C-alpha positions as CSV (number, residue, x, y, z in Angstrom):
1,M,35.8,-9.2,3.4
2,E,32.5,-10.7,4.5
3,I,32.3,-13.6,6.9
4,E,29.2,-15.5,7.7
5,L,29.4,-16.5,11.4
6,L,25.8,-17.1,12.4
7,L,26.9,-16.9,16.0
8,D,24.1,-17.0,18.6
9,F,24.3,-15.1,21.9
10,S,22.0,-14.1,24.7
11,I,21.1,-11.1,26.9
12,G,18.8,-12.1,29.7
13,E,16.0,-14.3,28.1
14,I,16.4,-12.8,24.7
15,R,18.5,-14.6,22.0
16,Y,20.4,-12.8,19.2
17,Q,22.4,-13.9,16.2
18,M,25.4,-12.3,14.6
19,T,24.4,-12.8,11.0
20,T,27.3,-11.4,9.0
21,F,30.6,-9.7,9.7
22,A,32.7,-7.5,7.2
23,K,36.1,-6.5,8.8
24,E,37.1,-4.1,6.0
25,H,35.8,-1.8,3.4
26,S,35.6,-3.2,-0.2
27,T,36.9,-1.0,-3.0
28,R,35.1,-3.0,-5.7
29,S,32.8,-0.8,-7.8
30,N,29.9,-3.2,-7.1
31,G,31.0,-3.9,-3.5
32,Y,28.2,-1.8,-2.0
33,F,24.7,-1.5,-3.6
34,R,21.3,-0.4,-2.5
35,H,20.1,-3.3,-0.3
36,R,18.3,-4.1,2.9
37,H,18.6,-6.9,5.5
38,S,16.4,-8.6,8.1
39,S,19.0,-7.7,10.7
40,F,20.2,-4.5,12.4
41,E,23.5,-3.3,10.7
42,I,26.2,-1.6,12.6
43,H,28.8,0.2,10.5
44,Y,31.8,1.4,12.5
45,V,34.4,3.7,11.0
46,S,37.8,3.6,12.7
47,A,39.6,5.9,10.2
48,G,38.5,8.3,7.4
49,S,34.9,8.9,6.7
50,C,32.0,7.6,4.5
51,A,28.6,8.8,3.3
52,I,25.8,6.3,3.6
53,R,22.3,6.8,2.2
54,V,19.6,5.3,4.3
55,G,16.2,5.7,2.7
56,S,16.2,9.3,1.5
57,I,18.7,10.6,4.1
58,L,22.4,10.9,3.4
59,Y,24.5,10.4,6.6
60,E,28.2,11.3,7.1
61,V,29.9,8.9,9.4
62,R,33.4,10.0,10.6
63,A,36.2,8.2,12.3
64,G,35.2,7.2,15.9
65,Q,31.6,7.0,14.9
66,L,29.1,4.2,14.1
67,I,25.8,4.1,12.4
68,L,22.9,1.8,13.4
69,I,20.6,0.9,10.5
70,P,17.3,-0.9,11.3
71,P,16.1,-3.9,9.4
72,G,14.1,-3.6,6.2
73,I,15.4,-0.2,5.2
74,Y,17.3,0.2,1.8
75,H,20.7,1.7,2.2
76,S,24.0,2.0,0.2
77,I,27.4,3.5,0.7
78,K,27.7,6.6,-1.6
79,E,31.3,7.7,-1.1
80,T,34.4,7.0,1.1
81,S,37.6,8.9,1.9
82,P,40.8,7.3,0.6
83,D,41.9,6.4,4.1
84,I,38.6,4.7,5.1
85,S,38.8,1.8,7.6
86,K,35.4,0.4,8.3
87,M,33.8,-2.7,9.7
88,C,30.1,-3.9,9.5
89,I,28.2,-6.3,11.9
90,G,24.8,-7.6,11.4
91,I,22.8,-8.6,14.5
92,E,19.3,-10.0,14.6
93,P,17.0,-10.8,17.6
94,L,15.7,-14.3,17.4
95,E,13.0,-14.5,20.1
96,P,9.4,-14.5,19.0
97,T,7.3,-11.3,19.6
98,R,5.6,-12.9,22.7
99,A,9.0,-13.1,24.5
100,F,9.6,-9.4,23.7
101,Q,6.5,-8.5,25.7
102,E,7.0,-10.8,28.7
103,H,10.7,-10.2,29.6
104,E,12.5,-7.3,31.0
105,A,15.4,-7.8,28.5
106,A,12.9,-7.1,25.7
107,M,13.2,-3.3,26.4
108,I,16.6,-3.5,24.7
109,V,15.0,-4.9,21.5
110,R,12.2,-2.3,21.6
111,C,14.7,0.6,22.1
112,F,16.6,-0.6,18.9
113,Q,13.3,-1.0,16.9
114,E,12.1,2.5,17.9
115,S,15.3,4.3,17.5
116,G,15.3,4.6,13.7
117,T,18.7,5.2,12.0
118,A,21.2,6.8,14.4
119,V,24.8,7.9,14.1
120,L,26.6,7.5,17.5
121,E,29.9,8.2,19.0
122,A,31.7,4.9,19.5
123,G,33.5,6.1,22.7
124,E,34.6,3.2,24.8
125,L,32.9,0.8,22.4
126,A,35.7,1.5,19.9
127,S,38.1,-0.9,21.9
128,L,35.4,-3.5,22.0
129,L,34.7,-3.3,18.3
130,E,38.4,-3.6,17.6
131,H,38.5,-6.8,19.7
132,I,35.6,-8.2,17.8
133,R,37.3,-7.4,14.5
134,Q,40.4,-9.3,15.6
135,A,38.4,-12.3,17.1
136,A,36.2,-12.6,13.9
137,S,39.3,-12.8,11.7
138,V,40.4,-16.1,13.2
139,Q,39.7,-19.0,11.0
140,N,38.2,-22.1,12.6
141,M,37.5,-20.2,15.8
142,P,38.1,-22.3,18.9
143,F,35.4,-22.9,21.4
144,S,36.9,-20.6,24.0
145,D,37.2,-17.7,21.4
146,R,33.6,-18.3,20.3
147,E,32.4,-17.9,23.8
148,S,34.5,-14.7,24.2
149,M,33.0,-13.4,21.0
150,K,29.5,-14.1,22.3
151,A,30.2,-12.1,25.4
152,M,31.7,-9.2,23.4
153,L,28.7,-9.1,21.2
154,A,26.4,-9.0,24.2
155,L,28.4,-6.1,25.7
156,L,28.2,-4.3,22.3
157,V,24.5,-4.5,22.2
158,L,24.2,-3.4,25.8
159,G,26.5,-0.5,25.1
160,L,24.5,0.6,22.1
161,Y,21.3,0.3,24.1
162,R,22.6,2.6,26.8
163,R,23.5,5.3,24.2
164,L,20.1,5.0,22.5
165,D,18.2,5.0,25.7
166,R,19.7,8.3,26.9
167,H,19.5,9.8,23.4
168,D,23.3,10.1,23.1
169,R,23.2,10.2,19.3
170,V,24.7,12.5,16.7
171,Y,21.7,12.5,14.3
172,S,18.5,10.5,14.0
173,P,15.7,11.7,11.7
174,G,13.1,10.1,13.8
175,D,14.0,12.0,17.0
176,A,16.9,14.4,17.0
177,L,15.6,17.0,14.5
178,P,11.8,17.2,15.1
179,A,11.3,20.5,13.4
180,Q,13.0,19.3,10.2
181,R,11.1,15.9,10.5
182,D,7.8,17.7,10.9
183,Q,8.6,19.8,7.8
184,V,9.3,16.6,5.8
185,I,6.0,15.1,6.9
186,D,4.0,18.2,6.0
187,N,5.6,18.4,2.6
188,F,4.9,14.7,2.0
189,F,1.2,15.1,2.7
190,N,1.1,18.2,0.5
191,Q,2.7,16.5,-2.5
192,N,2.0,12.8,-2.2
193,F,-1.6,12.5,-1.1
194,N,-2.4,10.4,-4.2
195,L,-0.1,7.5,-3.2
196,R,-1.8,4.3,-2.2
197,N,1.3,3.1,-0.2
198,G,2.3,6.4,1.1
199,D,2.8,5.3,4.7
200,V,5.6,2.9,3.5
201,V,7.2,5.6,1.4
202,L,7.1,8.2,4.2
203,A,8.3,5.7,6.9
204,D,11.2,4.9,4.5
205,Q,12.1,8.6,4.2
206,L,12.1,9.0,7.9
207,C,14.0,5.8,8.5
208,V,11.3,4.5,10.9
209,S,8.8,1.6,10.9
210,C,5.2,2.2,9.8
211,R,4.2,1.5,13.4
212,Q,6.5,4.2,14.7
213,L,5.3,6.5,12.0
214,D,1.8,6.3,13.3
215,R,3.0,7.3,16.7
216,I,4.9,10.3,15.3
217,L,1.8,11.4,13.3
218,K,-0.5,11.0,16.4
219,G,1.9,13.3,18.3
220,L,2.0,15.8,15.5
221,Y,-1.6,15.8,14.2
222,G,-3.5,13.6,16.7
223,K,-4.3,11.3,13.8
224,S,-3.1,8.1,12.2
225,Y,-1.5,8.1,8.7
226,R,-4.8,7.0,7.1
227,D,-6.9,9.7,8.9
228,K,-4.5,12.5,8.0
229,L,-4.3,11.3,4.4
230,L,-8.2,11.3,4.2
231,E,-8.3,14.8,5.7
232,V,-5.8,16.1,3.1
233,R,-7.5,14.3,0.2
234,L,-10.9,15.8,1.3
235,E,-9.4,19.4,1.4
236,V,-7.8,19.0,-2.0
237,S,-10.9,17.5,-3.5
238,I,-13.2,20.3,-2.3
239,D,-10.7,22.9,-3.5
240,L,-10.5,21.4,-7.0
241,L,-14.3,21.0,-7.2
242,Q,-14.9,24.6,-6.2
243,T,-12.1,26.4,-8.0
244,T,-11.3,24.3,-11.2
245,E,-13.2,22.9,-14.1
246,K,-11.5,19.5,-13.8
247,S,-13.9,16.7,-14.2
248,I,-14.8,14.4,-11.4
249,A,-12.9,11.6,-13.1
250,E,-9.7,13.8,-13.3
251,I,-10.0,14.8,-9.6
252,S,-10.6,11.2,-8.6
253,E,-7.3,10.2,-10.4
254,L,-5.4,13.2,-8.9
255,T,-6.5,12.3,-5.4
256,G,-5.6,8.6,-5.6
257,Y,-9.0,7.0,-6.0
258,G,-9.3,4.1,-8.5
259,S,-12.6,5.2,-9.9
260,P,-15.0,8.2,-9.9
261,A,-17.5,6.0,-8.0
262,N,-15.1,5.4,-5.2
263,F,-14.2,9.1,-5.1
264,S,-17.9,10.1,-5.0
265,S,-18.5,7.7,-2.2
266,F,-15.6,9.0,-0.2
267,V,-16.7,12.7,-0.6
268,K,-20.4,12.0,0.2
269,K,-19.5,10.0,3.3
270,A,-17.2,12.8,4.6
271,T,-19.4,15.8,3.7
272,G,-23.0,14.5,3.2
273,M,-22.8,15.9,-0.3
274,T,-22.0,14.5,-3.7
275,P,-19.0,16.1,-5.6
276,S,-21.5,17.5,-8.1
277,A,-23.5,19.1,-5.4
278,I,-20.3,20.7,-3.9
279,R,-19.4,22.0,-7.3
280,R,-23.0,23.5,-7.9
281,G,-22.9,25.0,-4.5
282,S,-19.8,27.0,-5.3
283,Q,-21.3,28.4,-8.4
284,K,-24.2,30.1,-6.7
């Protein structure tokens, strides 16, 4: 059952809005589908378990755990246990970017934005979440109950921030398993160097923003996504020119360039030689 509350609340100088609230899991076959939102979603499982696919990662969320899903990332519930009891809350920061930079309370928003998808133990937040569930179920909520709900939502955001800030998370592809993450990134560049929007695809796989992806790549390679992509494309291009009989047009298409002219310009700018000269040099 989904309820639109559109309830505003504040933490310091930063305003938030509770966008939607679903107090129970729907068993309809079309109740959950691949979708994304402009808000952060918090799915809390109080009993049973469920599997949620976020981007390309499948998460298991068990009783007493919650999953935080950032805005703009496709996700869907793939399976649930028969005894599932789950609630979902959507929360969206409302202040403009300028305010995030000027106020101390902005660090909470930045922490959420940079965390990626995270599965957390609810701990003492479980009781708070149950109180929110009960309060949100009241029709025509009185003023006093609305103010109580605002306070509880602020406490929920602060509690989540404390967990994220001290890395008290069960699993987050962006942070908790760097070796696995780095392997995913290496494999992506090895197999998808022809993509024109590869940064968006890779960020989606890692459940991070494109901005955070560049920070990860600079830590891993010392390069931005674009610089690493050009490096890989050049290595592949030279290898294909030197070891195969593929035409320049074929290699241009394989490496993601729209035309042989653009491909030739890229190779010459990077090496000082035309593709044909590189091929001739390998045949001597």
